[in-house]
SERO-4910 file (N, C-alpha, C, O; in steps of 0.05 Angstrom, whole numbers):
BEGIN
 pado doro    nc1    nc2    nc3   cac1   cac2   cac3    cc1    cc2    cc3    oc1    oc2    oc3
  Met    A    446    930  -1896    426    949  -1906    401    947  -1888    388    967  -1882
  Thr    A    393    922  -1882    369    918  -1865    372    932  -1838    353    944  -1828
  Arg    A    396    929  -1827    401    941  -1801    399    972  -1802    388    984  -1784
  Ile    A    409    984  -1824    407   1012  -1827    378   1021  -1829    370   1041  -1817
  Leu    A    362   1006  -1843    333   1013  -1846    319   1011  -1819    302   1027  -1813
  Ile    A    326    990  -1804    314    987  -1777    321   1010  -1759    303   1021  -1746
  Leu    A    346   1018  -1759    355   1041  -1742    342   1067  -1751    334   1083  -1735
  Ala    A    339   1070  -1778    326   1094  -1788    297   1095  -1780    286   1116  -1773
  Ser    A    284   1071  -1780    256   1069  -1772    253   1076  -1743    234   1091  -1735
  Ile    A    271   1066  -1726    270   1072  -1697    274   1102  -1692    259   1114  -1676
  Phe    A    293   1114  -1706    299   1143  -1703    275   1159  -1712    268   1179  -1698
  Thr    A    262   1152  -1734    238   1166  -1743    216   1164  -1723    201   1183  -1718
  Ala    A    212   1140  -1711    191   1136  -1691    196   1153  -1667    177   1165  -1655
  Leu    A    221   1155  -1658    227   1172  -1635    222   1201  -1640    212   1216  -1623
  Leu    A    228   1210  -1664    223   1238  -1671    193   1244  -1673    184   1264  -1663
  Ser    A    178   1225  -1684    149   1229  -1687    135   1229  -1660    113   1240  -1657
  Ala    A    147   1215  -1640    135   1214  -1614    137   1240  -1599    121   1245  -1581
  Gln    A    156   1258  -1606    159   1283  -1593    137   1302  -1600    132   1306  -1624
  Pro    A    124   1315  -1581    101   1333  -1587    111   1358  -1600    133   1367  -1596
  Lys    A     94   1369  -1618    100   1394  -1631     99   1418  -1611    115   1436  -1613
  Thr    A     80   1416  -1593     78   1436  -1571     84   1422  -1545     73   1401  -1540
  Arg    A    101   1434  -1528    108   1421  -1503     83   1418  -1486     66   1436  -1485
  Leu    A     82   1396  -1472     59   1390  -1455     53   1413  -1436     30   1422  -1434
  Glu    A     73   1423  -1422     69   1443  -1402     61   1470  -1414     54   1489  -1399
  Asp    A     63   1473  -1440     56   1499  -1453     28   1498  -1465     19   1517  -1477
  Leu    A     14   1475  -1462    -13   1473  -1474    -32   1492  -1459    -30   1496  -1435
  His    A    -51   1503  -1474    -72   1520  -1463    -99   1511  -1475   -102   1505  -1498
  Gly    A   -119   1510  -1457   -146   1505  -1466   -151   1477  -1478   -170   1474  -1493
  Lys    A   -135   1458  -1471   -138   1431  -1480   -152   1413  -1459   -153   1421  -1436
  Thr    A   -161   1390  -1468   -172   1370  -1449   -151   1349  -1443   -141   1336  -1461
  Ile    A   -145   1346  -1418   -125   1328  -1408   -139   1307  -1391   -153   1313  -1373
  Leu    A   -134   1282  -1398   -147   1260  -1383   -125   1243  -1370   -107   1232  -1383
  Leu    A   -126   1241  -1343   -106   1225  -1329   -119   1201  -1316   -140   1203  -1304
  Phe    A   -105   1179  -1318   -113   1154  -1304    -93   1147  -1283    -69   1148  -1288
  Thr    A   -103   1140  -1259    -85   1133  -1237    -97   1109  -1222   -121   1108  -1218
  Pro    A    -81   1090  -1213    -91   1067  -1199   -102   1074  -1171   -122   1063  -1162
  His    A    -89   1093  -1158    -97   1101  -1131    -97   1131  -1128    -83   1145  -1143
  Pro    A   -112   1142  -1109   -108   1170  -1102    -80   1173  -1089    -74   1158  -1071
  Asp    A    -65   1190  -1099    -37   1198  -1091    -17   1191  -1113      4   1204  -1115
  Asp    A    -23   1171  -1130     -4   1164  -1152     -1   1187  -1172     20   1192  -1182
  Asp    A    -23   1201  -1176    -22   1225  -1194     -4   1246  -1182     11   1259  -1197
  Ala    A     -6   1250  -1156     11   1270  -1143     40   1263  -1143     57   1279  -1149
  Phe    A     46   1238  -1136     74   1229  -1137     85   1230  -1165    108   1238  -1169
  Gly    A     69   1221  -1184     79   1219  -1212     82   1244  -1227    101   1248  -1241
  Cys    A     62   1262  -1224     62   1286  -1242     46   1309  -1231     34   1324  -1247
  Ala    A     46   1314  -1205     31   1336  -1193     41   1363  -1203     25   1381  -1208
  Gly    A     67   1366  -1207     78   1391  -1218     68   1396  -1245     60   1419  -1252
  Thr    A     68   1376  -1262     58   1379  -1290     28   1386  -1289     19   1403  -1305
  Leu    A     13   1373  -1272    -16   1380  -1270    -20   1409  -1261    -38   1422  -1270
  Ala    A     -4   1418  -1242     -6   1446  -1233     -1   1465  -1255    -15   1486  -1258
  Leu    A     19   1460  -1272     25   1477  -1295      2   1476  -1315     -5   1497  -1326
  Leu    A     -9   1453  -1320    -31   1450  -1339    -56   1465  -1329    -70   1478  -1344
  Ala    A    -61   1463  -1303    -84   1476  -1291    -80   1507  -1293    -99   1521  -1298
  Lys    A    -56   1516  -1288    -50   1544  -1289    -55   1555  -1317    -63   1579  -1320
  Asn    A    -51   1539  -1337    -55   1547  -1365    -84   1544  -1375    -89   1548  -1398
  Gly    A   -102   1538  -1357   -130   1537  -1364   -139   1512  -1379   -159   1513  -1393
  Asn    A   -124   1490  -1376   -132   1465  -1389   -154   1452  -1373   -156   1455  -1348
  Asn    A   -170   1436  -1386   -192   1421  -1374   -181   1394  -1366   -178   1376  -1382
  Ile    A   -174   1391  -1340   -161   1367  -1330   -182   1349  -1317   -197   1357  -1300
  Arg    A   -183   1324  -1327   -201   1304  -1316   -184   1281  -1305   -165   1271  -1317
  Ile    A   -191   1271  -1281   -176   1250  -1268   -195   1226  -1263   -216   1229  -1252
  Val    A   -185   1203  -1271   -200   1178  -1267   -183   1160  -1248   -160   1154  -1254
  Ile    A   -195   1152  -1226   -180   1136  -1206   -193   1108  -1205   -216   1105  -1200
  Tyr    A   -176   1088  -1211   -186   1061  -1213   -196   1050  -1186   -218   1038  -1185
  Thr    A   -182   1055  -1165   -189   1042  -1139   -195   1063  -1118   -188   1086  -1121
  Asn    A   -208   1054  -1096   -214   1072  -1074   -192   1071  -1053   -194   1085  -1033
  Asp    A   -171   1055  -1057   -148   1055  -1039   -156   1049  -1010   -147   1063   -992
  Asp    A   -173   1029  -1006   -184   1024   -980   -170   1003   -963   -182    993   -944
  Lys    A   -145    997   -970   -131    976   -955   -104    986   -942    -94    973   -924
  Gly    A    -93   1008   -952    -66   1015   -945    -63   1030   -918    -55   1053   -918
  Ser    A    -69   1017   -896    -66   1028   -870    -57   1007   -850    -68    984   -851
  Tyr    A    -39   1014   -832    -31    995   -811    -46   1000   -785    -42    985   -766
  Asp    A    -63   1020   -785    -78   1027   -761    -98   1005   -755   -116   1000   -771
  Pro    A    -96    991   -732   -114    969   -725   -143    978   -722   -161    961   -723
  Glu    A   -148   1003   -718   -175   1013   -714   -187   1023   -740   -211   1031   -740
  Met    A   -172   1023   -761   -182   1033   -787   -199   1011   -800   -193    988   -798
  Thr    A   -220   1020   -814   -237   1002   -830   -234   1010   -859   -226   1032   -866
  Ser    A   -240    991   -877   -238    997   -906   -257   1019   -914   -250   1037   -929
  Glu    A   -281   1019   -903   -301   1039   -910   -291   1067   -902   -294   1086   -917
  Arg    A   -281   1069   -878   -271   1095   -868   -247   1104   -884   -245   1128   -892
  Leu    A   -229   1086   -890   -205   1093   -904   -211   1103   -933   -199   1121   -943
  Ala    A   -231   1090   -945   -239   1099   -972   -249   1128   -972   -243   1143   -989
  Arg    A   -265   1134   -951   -275   1162   -949   -252   1181   -944   -251   1203   -955
  Ile    A   -233   1173   -927   -210   1191   -921   -194   1196   -946   -187   1219   -952
  Arg    A   -188   1175   -961   -172   1177   -985   -186   1194  -1006   -173   1208  -1021
  Met    A   -212   1192  -1007   -227   1209  -1026   -224   1238  -1020   -219   1254  -1038
  His    A   -228   1245   -994   -225   1273   -987   -197   1283   -990   -192   1306   -998
  Glu    A   -177   1266   -985   -149   1274   -988   -143   1280  -1018   -129   1299  -1024
  Glu    A   -154   1263  -1036   -150   1268  -1064   -163   1294  -1073   -151   1310  -1088
  Glu    A   -186   1300  -1062   -200   1325  -1069   -184   1349  -1059   -182   1369  -1073
  Asp    A   -172   1347  -1035   -156   1368  -1024   -131   1372  -1041   -123   1395  -1047
  Ala    A   -118   1350  -1049    -94   1352  -1065   -100   1365  -1092    -85   1382  -1101
  Cys    A   -122   1357  -1104   -129   1368  -1130   -136   1398  -1128   -129   1414  -1146
  Arg    A   -149   1406  -1106   -155   1434  -1101   -129   1450  -1101   -128   1472  -1112
  Ile    A   -108   1440  -1088    -83   1454  -1087    -71   1457  -1115    -59   1478  -1121
  Leu    A    -75   1437  -1131    -64   1438  -1159    -81   1454  -1178    -72   1461  -1200
  Gly    A   -105   1461  -1169   -123   1477  -1186   -143   1460  -1202   -153   1469  -1223
  Ile    A   -149   1436  -1192   -168   1418  -1206   -192   1415  -1188   -190   1405  -1165
  Pro    A   -216   1422  -1198   -240   1419  -1181   -248   1390  -1176   -242   1372  -1192
  Lys    A   -261   1386  -1153   -267   1358  -1145   -287   1345  -1164   -288   1320  -1165
  Asp    A   -304   1360  -1178   -323   1348  -1196   -310   1339  -1222   -323   1329  -1240
  His    A   -283   1343  -1224   -268   1333  -1247   -255   1306  -1241   -239   1296  -1257
  Ile    A   -261   1295  -1217   -250   1270  -1209   -271   1248  -1212   -294   1252  -1202
  Lys    A   -264   1226  -1225   -283   1204  -1228   -270   1179  -1215   -247   1172  -1220
  Trp    A   -286   1166  -1197   -277   1143  -1183   -290   1118  -1195   -314   1116  -1197
  Leu    A   -273   1099  -1203   -284   1074  -1213   -290   1055  -1190   -305   1035  -1193
  Glu    A   -279   1060  -1166   -287   1048  -1141   -281   1018  -1138   -295   1004  -1124
  Tyr    A   -260   1009  -1152   -251    982  -1147   -236    982  -1120   -224   1001  -1112
  His    A   -237    959  -1106   -223    957  -1081   -193    956  -1085   -183    945  -1105
  Asp    A   -178    968  -1067   -149    968  -1068   -138    940  -1069   -147    922  -1054
  Gly    A   -120    935  -1088   -108    908  -1091   -125    888  -1106   -116    865  -1110
  Met    A   -149    896  -1114   -168    877  -1126   -172    883  -1156   -187    868  -1169
  Leu    A   -158    903  -1167   -163    910  -1195   -156    887  -1213   -168    884  -1234
  Glu    A   -136    872  -1206   -126    849  -1222   -149    829  -1226   -149    814  -1246
  Tyr    A   -167    828  -1207   -188    807  -1208   -214    818  -1221   -235    804  -1221
  Ala    A   -214    842  -1230   -237    853  -1244   -240    839  -1271   -221    827  -1281
  Asn    A   -264    839  -1282   -268    828  -1309   -254    846  -1329   -261    869  -1333
  Thr    A   -233    835  -1341   -216    851  -1358   -230    863  -1382   -225    886  -1390
  Arg    A   -248    847  -1394   -262    858  -1417   -280    881  -1409   -280    902  -1423
  Asp    A   -294    878  -1387   -312    900  -1378   -295    925  -1371   -304    947  -1376
  Leu    A   -272    920  -1359   -256    943  -1350   -245    959  -1374   -245    983  -1374
  Val    A   -236    944  -1395   -227    958  -1419   -250    973  -1432   -247    996  -1441
  Glu    A   -273    961  -1433   -297    974  -1445   -304    999  -1430   -310   1019  -1441
  Glu    A   -303    997  -1403   -310   1020  -1386   -292   1044  -1392   -301   1067  -1395
  Val    A   -266   1038  -1393   -246   1060  -1397   -247   1070  -1426   -243   1093  -1431
  Thr    A   -252   1052  -1445   -255   1060  -1473   -278   1080  -1475   -276   1100  -1489
  Gly    A   -300   1075  -1461   -323   1093  -1461   -316   1120  -1450   -325   1141  -1460
  Ile    A   -300   1120  -1428   -291   1146  -1416   -275   1162  -1436   -279   1186  -1439
  Ile    A   -256   1149  -1450   -239   1163  -1469   -256   1174  -1492   -253   1197  -1500
  Arg    A   -275   1158  -1502   -292   1167  -1524   -311   1190  -1515   -317   1208  -1531
  Lys    A   -319   1190  -1490   -336   1211  -1480   -321   1238  -1476   -331   1259  -1483
  Ile    A   -298   1236  -1464   -283   1260  -1457   -267   1271  -1480   -264   1295  -1483
  Arg    A   -258   1253  -1498   -244   1260  -1523   -220   1279  -1517   -219   1301  -1526
  Pro    A   -200   1268  -1502   -178   1285  -1494   -157   1289  -1516   -153   1271  -1533
  Glu    A   -144   1312  -1515   -121   1316  -1532    -96   1302  -1521    -78   1295  -1536
  Val    A    -96   1298  -1494    -73   1285  -1481    -84   1265  -1461   -103   1271  -1446
  Val    A    -72   1241  -1460    -77   1222  -1438    -51   1219  -1422    -29   1215  -1434
  Leu    A    -53   1220  -1396    -31   1215  -1377    -38   1189  -1362    -61   1186  -1353
  Ser    A    -18   1171  -1360    -23   1147  -1345      3   1135  -1336     25   1144  -1344
  Ile    A      1   1114  -1320     25   1099  -1312     37   1085  -1336     22   1074  -1352
  Asp    A     63   1085  -1338     77   1072  -1360     75   1041  -1357     85   1030  -1337
  Pro    A     63   1027  -1376     60    998  -1373     86    983  -1377     87    959  -1370
  Gly    A    106    995  -1387    131    980  -1393    154    986  -1375    175    974  -1378
  Thr    A    151   1005  -1357    174   1014  -1341    182    992  -1320    165    977  -1311
  Glu    A    207    992  -1313    217    973  -1293    202    976  -1267    196    957  -1253
  Tyr    A    197   1001  -1260    184   1007  -1234    156    994  -1233    149    982  -1212
  Val    A    141    997  -1254    114    987  -1254    113    957  -1256     96    944  -1243
  Arg    A    131    945  -1272    130    916  -1275    134    901  -1249    124    879  -1245
  Trp    A    149    914  -1231    155    900  -1205    140    913  -1182    146    906  -1159
  His    A    121    930  -1188    105    943  -1167     79    927  -1163     75    906  -1175
  Lys    A     61    938  -1146     37    922  -1139     18    920  -1162     19    935  -1182
  Thr    A      0    900  -1160    -16    892  -1183    -34    914  -1193    -39    916  -1217
  Asp    A    -45    931  -1176    -62    953  -1185    -48    970  -1206    -60    980  -1225
  His    A    -22    975  -1201     -7    992  -1220     -4    978  -1247     -8    991  -1268
  Arg    A      3    953  -1247      6    939  -1272    -20    936  -1287    -21    940  -1311
  Met    A    -41    930  -1272    -67    927  -1285    -78    953  -1296    -87    954  -1319
  Ala    A    -76    975  -1281    -85   1001  -1290    -69   1010  -1314    -81   1021  -1333
  Ala    A    -43   1005  -1314    -26   1014  -1336    -34    999  -1362    -38   1012  -1383
  Asn    A    -36    973  -1360    -42    957  -1384    -71    961  -1393    -76    962  -1417
  Asn    A    -89    964  -1374   -117    968  -1382   -120    995  -1397   -135    997  -1417
  Thr    A   -107   1016  -1387   -109   1042  -1399    -98   1042  -1428   -111   1053  -1446
  Ile    A    -75   1030  -1432    -64   1030  -1459    -81   1013  -1478    -83   1019  -1501
  Asp    A    -93    991  -1468   -111    976  -1484   -136    992  -1492   -146    989  -1514
  Ala    A   -146   1008  -1473   -169   1024  -1478   -163   1047  -1498   -180   1054  -1515
  Ile    A   -139   1058  -1496   -131   1079  -1515   -131   1067  -1543   -141   1080  -1562
  Arg    A   -121   1043  -1546   -121   1029  -1572   -149   1024  -1582   -156   1029  -1605
  Ala    A   -166   1013  -1564   -194   1006  -1572   -210   1031  -1580   -227   1029  -1597
  Ala    A   -205   1053  -1566   -222   1077  -1569   -222   1087  -1598   -242   1099  -1606
  Glu    A   -201   1083  -1613   -199   1095  -1640   -213   1078  -1661   -217   1087  -1684
  Trp    A   -219   1053  -1655   -230   1035  -1675   -260   1030  -1670   -268   1022  -1648
  His    A   -276   1036  -1690   -305   1035  -1686   -316   1007  -1681   -338   1004  -1671
  Leu    A   -301    987  -1689   -310    959  -1686   -305    949  -1658   -315    927  -1650
  Tyr    A   -290    963  -1641   -288    956  -1613   -312    969  -1598   -316    993  -1600
  Phe    A   -327    952  -1584   -349    961  -1568   -368    979  -1584   -373   1002  -1576
  Pro    A   -379    969  -1607   -396    986  -1624   -422    994  -1610   -436   1012  -1618
  Asn    A   -429    979  -1588   -453    986  -1572   -451   1015  -1561   -471   1028  -1557
  Gln    A   -426   1024  -1556   -423   1051  -1546   -431   1072  -1566   -443   1093  -1559
  Gln    A   -426   1067  -1591   -434   1085  -1612   -465   1083  -1617   -478   1103  -1620
  Leu    A   -474   1059  -1616   -503   1054  -1622   -521   1064  -1600   -541   1077  -1606
  His    A   -514   1059  -1575   -533   1065  -1553   -526   1091  -1539   -544   1103  -1527
  Glu    A   -501   1099  -1540   -493   1123  -1524   -484   1146  -1542   -479   1168  -1533
  Gly    A   -481   1141  -1568   -472   1162  -1586   -443   1169  -1583   -434   1191  -1591
  Leu    A   -427   1150  -1573   -399   1155  -1569   -383   1147  -1594   -382   1124  -1601
  Glu    A   -372   1167  -1607   -357   1162  -1631   -328   1154  -1624   -318   1161  -1603
  Pro    A   -315   1139  -1642   -287   1132  -1638   -269   1157  -1633   -276   1179  -1643
  Trp    A   -247   1154  -1619   -230   1176  -1613   -201   1167  -1613   -193   1149  -1598
  Leu    A   -185   1180  -1630   -156   1175  -1631   -142   1194  -1612   -143   1219  -1617
  Val    A   -129   1185  -1591   -115   1202  -1572    -90   1212  -1586    -72   1196  -1594
  Pro    A    -87   1238  -1590    -64   1249  -1605    -37   1246  -1591    -17   1241  -1604
  Gln    A    -37   1248  -1564    -11   1247  -1550    -15   1233  -1523    -34   1239  -1509
  Glu    A      4   1216  -1517      4   1201  -1492     29   1208  -1476     51   1210  -1487
  Tyr    A     26   1211  -1450     49   1215  -1432     46   1195  -1409     25   1192  -1398
  Tyr    A     68   1183  -1402     68   1162  -1381     87   1170  -1359    110   1178  -1364
  Tyr    A     77   1167  -1334     93   1174  -1311    102   1149  -1296     95   1126  -1305
  Tyr    A    116   1152  -1274    130   1130  -1260    149   1116  -1279    149   1092  -1282
  Val    A    166   1132  -1292    187   1120  -1309    214   1125  -1295    217   1145  -1281
  Thr    A    233   1107  -1300    260   1112  -1290    274   1131  -1308    265   1136  -1331
  Glu    A    296   1142  -1299    311   1162  -1314    319   1151  -1341    318   1166  -1361
  Lys    A    328   1126  -1343    337   1116  -1368    314   1110  -1388    318   1108  -1412
  Glu    A    289   1109  -1377    266   1103  -1395    252   1129  -1404    237   1128  -1423
  Ala    A    258   1151  -1390    244   1176  -1396    254   1188  -1422    278   1185  -1429
  Asn    A    236   1200  -1437    245   1215  -1461    233   1244  -1461    233   1258  -1481
  Tyr    A    223   1252  -1437    211   1278  -1435    212   1287  -1406    206   1272  -1388
  Trp    A    220   1312  -1401    223   1322  -1374    208   1349  -1373    212   1366  -1390
  Val    A    193   1353  -1352    179   1378  -1347    192   1392  -1324    195   1382  -1302
  Asn    A    200   1417  -1329    212   1434  -1308    190   1443  -1290    171   1457  -1298
  Ile    A    192   1436  -1264    171   1443  -1245    181   1462  -1223    169   1463  -1201
  Asp    A    202   1476  -1229    213   1495  -1209    192   1513  -1198    191   1518  -1174
  Ser    A    175   1524  -1215    156   1544  -1207    132   1533  -1191    118   1548  -1178
  Val    A    129   1507  -1191    106   1495  -1178    114   1472  -1159     98   1457  -1150
  Val    A    140   1471  -1153    149   1448  -1137    136   1448  -1109    131   1427  -1098
  Glu    A    131   1472  -1098    118   1473  -1071     89   1464  -1073     78   1452  -1054
  Lys    A     76   1469  -1096     49   1458  -1099     49   1428  -1100     32   1415  -1089
  Lys    A     69   1417  -1113     72   1387  -1114     75   1376  -1086     62   1357  -1078
  Val    A     93   1389  -1071     98   1380  -1043     73   1383  -1026     66   1364  -1011
  Asp    A     59   1405  -1028     35   1410  -1013     13   1390  -1020     -2   1380  -1003
  Ala    A     11   1384  -1046     -9   1365  -1055     -4   1337  -1043    -22   1323  -1036
  Leu    A     21   1330  -1042     28   1304  -1031     23   1303  -1001     14   1283   -990
  Met    A     28   1326   -987     23   1327   -959     -7   1326   -952    -15   1319   -930
  Ala    A    -24   1333   -972    -53   1331   -968    -61   1302   -964    -83   1297   -953
  His    A    -45   1283   -974    -51   1255   -970    -41   1246   -943    -23   1229   -941
  Val    A    -52   1258   -922    -42   1254   -895    -40   1225   -887    -20   1216   -875
  Ser    A    -60   1209   -894    -61   1181   -885    -40   1163   -898    -36   1141   -890
  Gln    A    -26   1174   -919     -6   1158   -933     21   1160   -920     40   1145   -927
  Trp    A     24   1179   -901     50   1185   -889     51   1177   -859     30   1174   -847
  Glu    A     75   1175   -849     78   1172   -820     72   1199   -807     79   1220   -818
  Pro    A     59   1199   -783     51   1176   -767     23   1165   -774     15   1145   -762
  Ser    A      9   1179   -792    -20   1172   -796    -24   1145   -808    -45   1133   -805
  Ile    A     -4   1135   -823     -8   1109   -835     -9   1087   -814    -21   1065   -819
  His    A      3   1092   -791      2   1072   -769    -20   1078   -749    -33   1060   -738
  His    A    -23   1104   -743    -43   1112   -723    -56   1138   -735    -45   1159   -732
  Tyr    A    -78   1135   -748    -89   1156   -764    -96   1181   -747   -108   1179   -725
  Arg    A    -88   1204   -758    -97   1230   -748   -101   1247   -773    -86   1244   -793
  Pro    A   -122   1264   -773   -129   1278   -798   -112   1302   -805   -115   1314   -826
  Asp    A    -93   1308   -787    -76   1332   -793    -47   1325   -786    -40   1303   -778
  Trp    A    -30   1346   -790     -2   1342   -786      7   1357   -760     -3   1378   -754
  Asp    A     26   1345   -746     41   1360   -727     60   1378   -743     74   1368   -760
  Pro    A     61   1404   -737     77   1423   -753    106   1414   -757    117   1417   -779
  Ala    A    119   1405   -736    147   1397   -739    150   1373   -757    169   1372   -774
  Thr    A    132   1353   -754    133   1329   -771    128   1337   -800    140   1326   -818
  Leu    A    109   1355   -804    103   1364   -832    127   1376   -845    133   1369   -868
  Glu    A    141   1394   -832    164   1407   -844    186   1388   -849    200   1389   -869
  Lys    A    190   1369   -831    211   1348   -835    204   1331   -859    222   1325   -875
  Thr    A    179   1323   -861    171   1305   -883    173   1320   -910    182   1309   -930
  Lys    A    165   1345   -910    168   1361   -935    198   1363   -943    204   1359   -967
  Ala    A    215   1368   -924    244   1371   -931    255   1344   -942    270   1344   -961
  Glu    A    247   1322   -929    256   1296   -938    246   1290   -966    261   1280   -983
  Tyr    A    221   1297   -972    210   1291   -998    223   1309  -1019    229   1299  -1041
  Arg    A    227   1334  -1013    240   1352  -1033    267   1341  -1042    275   1343  -1065
  Ser    A    281   1329  -1023    308   1318  -1029    307   1294  -1048    327   1287  -1060
  His    A    283   1282  -1052    280   1259  -1069    268   1266  -1096    267   1249  -1114
  Ile    A    259   1291  -1100    248   1299  -1126    271   1299  -1147    293   1309  -1141
  Thr    A    265   1289  -1170    285   1286  -1191    295   1314  -1199    280   1333  -1201
  Lys    A    321   1316  -1203    333   1340  -1213    348   1335  -1239    361   1314  -1242
  Lys    A    347   1354  -1257    361   1352  -1283    372   1379  -1289    357   1399  -1291
  Asp    A    398   1381  -1293    411   1406  -1299    405   1427  -1278    403   1451  -1285
  Gly    A    404   1419  -1253    399   1437  -1231    371   1446  -1227    365   1463  -1210
  His    A    352   1434  -1241    324   1441  -1239    307   1418  -1229    313   1395  -1235
  Tyr    A    286   1424  -1214    267   1403  -1207    251   1395  -1232    241   1412  -1247
  Val    A    248   1369  -1237    235   1360  -1261    217   1336  -1254    221   1323  -1234
  Glu    A    198   1331  -1272    183   1306  -1271    190   1291  -1297    188   1302  -1319
  Ala    A    198   1266  -1294    206   1250  -1317    182   1235  -1328    166   1223  -1314
  Leu    A    178   1237  -1355    156   1223  -1368    166   1209  -1393    189   1213  -1402
  Arg    A    150   1191  -1403    155   1180  -1430    131   1188  -1447    108   1184  -1439
  Thr    A    137   1198  -1471    115   1206  -1488    115   1190  -1514    136   1181  -1523
  Ser    A     91   1186  -1525     89   1172  -1550     63   1180  -1564     45   1191  -1551
  Thr    A     61   1174  -1590     36   1179  -1604     27   1152  -1615     42   1137  -1628
  Gly    A      2   1145  -1610     -8   1120  -1621      3   1096  -1607     19   1099  -1588
  Phe    A     -4   1073  -1616      6   1048  -1605     23   1033  -1625     23   1040  -1649
  Asn    A     37   1014  -1616     56    999  -1633     41    981  -1652     28    962  -1644
  Gln    A     42    988  -1678     28    973  -1698     44    949  -1709     33    932  -1723
  Glu    A     69    947  -1701     87    926  -1712     79    899  -1702     92    879  -1710
***
């Protein structure tokens, strides 16, 4: 009997996690996305973002790090790379329909997020959630196999974001925000997590109509691809660009013959 009750509870939780309105069909909502680096949002859910922007949603992007380390070019400096990555993110967002003033940089150094003061980081992100008051939060999945074995910025950003989502709804977490800034508690109604494997996903967005926007947004991150990652150049050789686009298209997830982005969705946090 106990086993039946447990299974029924799990089934009920799975049903309740499914949104009443599909994410890609939302109009006029506030969407808040957290990403460890510029480009992770494009790799993870650029197609979904393009659909949300097309529907007139207010999309806000928070980037934890300035991504100032990921270059093999011996002549590159951290300061220069941070500027490059900032402009590339702005270009990618423009392609998706997101204005650059909707991007917020927390400006931690690449690879160093793990060493930030964890309490301060949770408080900072809790304040952002309370200020923006989003109907939807998008972030890296803290439990996926991909993230657990990926670099530290991804794990830290994922766990910090979910901790801040939890803290944001309770007024006794960081009460100074309410007292000094007038930031009221906020319960995030729906959460979607990207960078999930196929077996972990419970939600798929059809991106057939915007797949080229996703590809173009990724190509805007010129310094992340060959040959620029080894010897930086600010633009693409046309032949290399078309080859890279074709190779990337072949790796985009497909489901039932359609291009899709795999997500995991949930409501609230685990109270058990």
